[in-house]
C-alpha positions, -999 to 999 in steps of 0.1 A, spaced: 515 727 128 478 733 127 463 742 94 426 734 98 402 745 124 390 717 146 364 720 173 376 738 205 369 706 224 391 686 201 419 711 201 418 713 239 422 676 241 452 677 218 469 706 236 463 690 270 477 657 259 508 673 243 513 695 274 514 664 296 537 645 274 562 672 265 580 699 285 575 724 257 548 725 230 553 749 200 524 753 175 525 770 142 489 778 132 471 790 101 449 821 107 417 802 114 429 779 142 454 805 156 429 824 179 416 792 194 450 777 200 463 810 214 434 811 239 441 774 249 478 782 253 469 811 276 446 788 296 471 759 299 478 750 335 513 739 325 523 771 309 543 752 283 524 760 251 535 786 226 516 794 194 530 812 164 511 823 133 518 804 101 531 815 78 553 834 103 551 872 103 585 890 103 582 899 140 577 863 151 605 848 131 632 855 157 608 847 186 600 813 171 637 805 166 643 813 203 613 794 215 623 763 195 659 763 208 
């Protein structure tokens, strides 16, 4: 869960490291860091990063449940 906005460089390092270490990375992000994380997820060469808004909006609730399974 990402609640505070960090620099894009720092978030990129974190996302890259998590992508290498895990088969699937699921982020729940507050409004401020959401856009940066969504951009980084789209750019991920591993394609294993998914970002959801936090708190979840109704439409994402079932998608998050499926992604986390």
